[in-house]
N, C-alpha and C positions, 0 to 999 in steps of 0.2 A: 638511390643508391648509394651507398656507404663510396665517398672516395678516398677514405684508406682502409684497407683489412688485413687482418695480419691473420694465421693461424699456425699455429702449437711454433713458435719462433724460437731456436734456440741461435745460441751465438759460446761458441769455445775457445779458451783463451791453455792451449792443453787440454791437460784437464780439471779445469776449472771455470764452471758452467758459467756467462756473465750474466745467459738470460738463458732461463729454464724455462721453454712451452707457452710463452705470451701468446696468446689472443682478443682481438679487440679490430672493432671496427668506428670510423667515425665516418661522421655522417657530413651533405654537403653544407657552408654556413654555419657548424660548429664550434664554436670555442673547447678544447677539447685537451682535461690542464694533466700531465704526472708529477704527480707528489710521489718522496721518497728519497729515504739517506741517500748518506755519498756510499756510494757499491753497490747500490743497491737494482744496475743496470739500467737506470731511466734512460741517461744517452747514449748508450748503445745503440737501444732500442730507438731512440731519433736515428741518429747516424747511419743507421741502417737502412733505414725510411726516407733520408736525406740524397742516399747514396754515394756515400761518404767509406761508407762498411759494408762484408756482405753476411749473411746467414752462412750459420751451421748447418742447420734446414732448417723446414717452415718455408709455407709459403709466405713471399708479400705483394700486394698490390697496390700503388698510392696512382691513380688518377687512371688506371688500368695497365701500368707498364708495372714490371720489376725493378722496380731503383740501380735493384746490383749492376743491372741489363744496360739500363735507357742510357741515351746519351741527347744530343743537345735538346729533341725538342721537346724529353724529359724536363728537362733541368728548366724549363724558357719559362714551362706552367707552375715552375714554384719556388717561392720566397725563403729565403734563409736569413736571418739576425742570431751571430754566436754573441758568445759572451763575451770576445774582444773581437773587433777586426779591426785591421793596421786599416787607413787612409792616409795617401799621402797629404802634411799638413799646411803645406804651402799653400793648396785651393781652396779655393772658397766655396761656400758651402753649394752656391747657382753652381760649381764648377766640375762638384762633384760629383752632383746627381745626373747632368749633364756626360760626363765621361762613363760614368757606369752605364745609364741608362743605352748608352748608343754600344750595345753589348746588349739589344732586346730587339728584335724588329716589332713588338706590339708592347710601349712605351705611354706610361703614363706622363703629364705633364710639368715639370723642372718646377714653375710655380701652383701649378696643383699640392704635390709633395709636399710644398715647403712648411704648403699653409693647414697641411692636410698633419703636423707633425708641428706644427708651432714654430716654427721660423722665421718668421717674415721677416722680423725685427736683424736676421743673422744672414739675410740673404749671399750680399757682400765682402762677411766678414770670412777669414783666415777660420781654419779649421781646429791652427792651436789659439787660436784666440778662446775659442769656445770652451763652456766647463760639463765638468762631466754628465751630465744631464743632458743638455744641449750635443753632448760629440752620442749620445745614445739615441736621442731621435734623431739623428741625423741618420745611423746605423739603423735603423727602421725605417728611414726611406730611400733609402741605398736597398735593401732587402725588398723592397715590394715596390720597385720602379718598371721592371719588368711588367706591374699588371702581373703577378699572380696570380695564381684558385686558388694554393696553400701556402699559407703560411707557416714555417716551423718557426718559433722562440724558443731558444737559451738564456733559462732564465734573464728574465724582460729588463727586472726591473734591481738587481744586486750590484750593493754600493747608494741606491737614492733615498733620499730623507722622503718623509711620506711627501711631502706638496709634489715633490719629481713625480712618486709612484702612482700620486690618482693622478698627475696628468696622462703616465706615460697607461695606466687605465683607460683612460682616454679616447688615445688613440686603438687600442686594440679594439674601444667598441663601436669609433667611427669605422676601422676597416669590417668588422660584421654589415652594419650598418652599408658598405659597397658586396657585401653578397659574399665574401671571401670566410676561408676557414681558414683557424685558427689553432697548432697543438704547440703546448707552451709546459713547460717545465720548469716549477717555479717549488722554492724552498718555505715561498710563503701561505701562509692557510689562508687568511684577508684575504688574500692577492688571486685564489684558487677559490673561492668563495663567491667574490664581487663576482669577477669573470668568465667564468664555467658554466658551461650547460654542463658538462661531465666530468668528471675526475676518477684516475685508478689511481690505485698505488703500489706500487711497485716496494716490495725488499725480500735479497736473496736471489733477484731472477724473475721474481713471480707478482704476479696482481694477484692480488688478495684479498679488494676490494675500488666495484668497480662503481661508479652510478653515480645520480646526480648531488652533489655539496650538499646538502636539507635531507636526504635518505639516504649516504653513505655510512652502510658498516649496522644497517639499526639504527643509525641515529636518531627517527624521525620518533621509533618504537620503543627503546632504550630505557625512557623513566626520564627520570631527573634528578641535577645533581646539588646538595645545599654543598657549598662550599665554606667553610671560617676557618679564622687560626688559631691556635691552640695555644697562640702564647706561651710555650714550654711548658704548658699544663697538662695534666696526666687526662688521657683519655677514654681512662678505667670506668667502667660505670655508664658508656655512652651508647642511650637510650637507640643501636641501629644495628639494621641486623648487615650492611652492605657498607664495611668504610677504608678509608683508609688514611695512613699521618705520613705526608713525606717529610723529610730531610730537617726542611726547612719550619715543621710548622703547621706547614696546610693539612687542612680535614678536605676531604672529598667523600659523601654521602649519598651515596646510589641507590633511590629510592622511586617504588612503580604510585607509593600515596606520597606528597610533596607535602599536603596539608597537613596531614594526621603527623607524618615520622618531623615535620617540621616542630607542631606542638609537641612533642615529645622532649624533644632535642632542647628546644629554648628553655621549657619547665626544669628543665635537667640543672641546662646550664644556670638558671635564677636560686633554686636549690642549692646549687655545688659554688654559688657567688664568680663562674667563669664567664669572662666578657670574650661574646662569640664576633671580634671584632674581624671587619671584613666580612661582612654573612651575605652569601648572593644564592638566586634561586637559579637555579638555568636549565638547562636541558643541553645533553654533550657540546659543544662546538666540535668544528671539523677540527678543532686542534683537537683537542681531546679525542676523537676516534682515532683520527692519526697516529696518534702516542700510541695506542691501545695496538691498533694492526701492525705496528714498527719496530714496536719495544723492543723485536728479540735479534734485531736486522740493527737496531739504536750506535753500537756500537766497531758499525763493517767499515 
């Protein structure tokens, strides 16, 4: 049974539809990612699921509850990690977890949470002494201290360096190994690719694509990309039926027959004395698909 179900969800602010007919479902134990540019409606959708906003129309069910009407019994079963959380900085890591945990009837042990998020060496450290990445790990511990069934993560690794992001991903994987359902929003395509079982892309209040990252937007069957840099040289006569040249000189050729087209392109380049720097051949990445799906909404 899905633990999250949305049907024809609409949220209006005056004459503006921030969410316009969204429908989706999330199964127990899934990691489900919502992607989209700023203003796409993803944060509003998640806030409705969390119970912070009410919908204008449509139906929403999370663990069998309507979040807009659910009270304590519902909130005890979900965990929320916002982009920023205000925590009393004079508390130690252990004290903060104990304080938050005292509000829940079924809570995870403090030591277990500290180990789960990798803060063993900071157990007795004051929060004001933690680095940004360490604080984010603590925020994650506070979000799951009540042993929630569903965890909402809002841009969980924004501002992290690559090493800290990888550590955060490991924590999310640890949560799924405990049987938790995770719904996250992110701007990072590699994060969605690595963590998510399924992805929904939102643009202008609508879901424009949904599915596993490897097949999103027809990615698995959409052909191959041949990429190289023009280095300012003319691409007139390039033997390709479908190609584009970006302002920075990057050339992308879309093809269903990469072997044949690569042979033609390299032969043409040799004949014309053109160096194809940065030449690569690959299937469209999740980022390629995302940019194509949200192109019209990129400036919203």
